[in-house]
Steps between C-alpha positions, in 0.01 A plus 500: 500500500573845356826390338346376173436703187147563377407511132208688350367431151247742353529870584162629392238704683498260796836327475697823463393655833535166678851451367589859586435424866730197473797725429524507881537122521842432660570190292482689171245528219517367143242637255385383158252640247450472125533880477862601563405864562311419821807341659704820531335642815564169676863461395560863597346419837739212563330199342662284234320399181458170319417435136284192564296335772753216503778747580295639787448154647869422467575783741200508738339282767160671470363600160188718483298502178253779413400456137170524315328160486522121523683465168770750599539340843545157342759642259694670780498190720532208255605653167836450323645798687280452805570482869499119516788476258747618765317512835679311776310267735345705778440804279157657554307631200229746605238593239315824572293497180135402537488166317273196507539301819542188286797661325663561838451138605639370169806724513564405863508133397753573223712701741489225764655256253813717513490567873376855444224655713213687333262744669207682349507841662252737336469848644222749574514876539617624162806700401444775761520243781803341334679836503423542871602144587141438607378218276316194626648173375326163514750214495433142399790267570685288753588622848870502408443703185280746689769544764756574227300762313353678800793733569541633142123529464491721810677772305204550268205353694343604829270195516639152424255210520597133471181384331596132488658260251590595143192638324345640818650844448341527157165371626501765772585771244214383275256517794627846588464622140154343471390750765696779329337472160151418625534821703595689183186364333293606800659847482384530141147403606506763776618760249211418266252549784662827607515633143133417444427694821686797343784484750865584434664158485850645548383637835353159581842350429657741749251394767563129434878536520478714812266271691676178391827644629339516844283186500733265314240421233398139445807369680367633829253210528749227400585402858346154547704181453218309326208574269272258688178642649557693824332359810262736681712479817815592309670836573471593130128430459359833628774696326451337161121503538521877553713534184246289309205705620665830409608361164158361413336832592738701282492252212119504508496880489750503211294244308188711553684805366620296202141390421378858510785612273477203264853377583566127513708403806567125467790493747297684761210257452737204541663661803165551673437127499859386556633746759366331814585141395843619389560649843386172654189635673227425245263736325339783692136593487546751215657253259244234596215742429643595160595144396 
């Protein structure tokens, strides 16, 4: 399977490091970007360049796309100089941009009319992980398409998940980023509390990064295979009940501090009531008392 050439369209902050790792791909790499100046490091490294997405598809069995948004993805795939103009049946188009899951499903249908496979394959980990070949990639597509893209993806990803049919990769990325940006909002709330308490919030940031590196942060509790309530005889019940009780205690203390300092903590208030049910073990006595 390593005989085919791989194409990469879009050599920006994410696409550039990903494509750089693909210089090692034994079947050869073809790169394309609207900015000619970014192509030179790749051609110097052994890749060949293409002027259009259609030219990439003419020469490659797998075409990765890492552009900005839905409109650019549609243009690259279905536009006048797009991949579908020249892609042979059996070609796999892999879109790494975070787009709407509906866009992925629609494009997959258009590709299927020409015998072309489409996978939505958004990534997580940022440019630093891309440079280390340590991204996570969530793939939505057929089993055959997943089998085709797995080997080239292994050059820039250390975790490859087949999320399901087309659209599933994007839905998983959206769920992952939901946590990401809610956590950012919670971090801002924590900073407001710390600042009101006359603490150095840069030092707080150091503590958060240090401890999360050891505990795994929020991902450390994402181990169950269902969000249904946990039975009391389940292995997880005492563990998650302990997490709930600790969390409710600390949230209650933080809310008390916020009241004394005059700082509104709406996320903390919501978390106090939702933590136990979210973990599947119901509210503890502290949240029930403060309801």
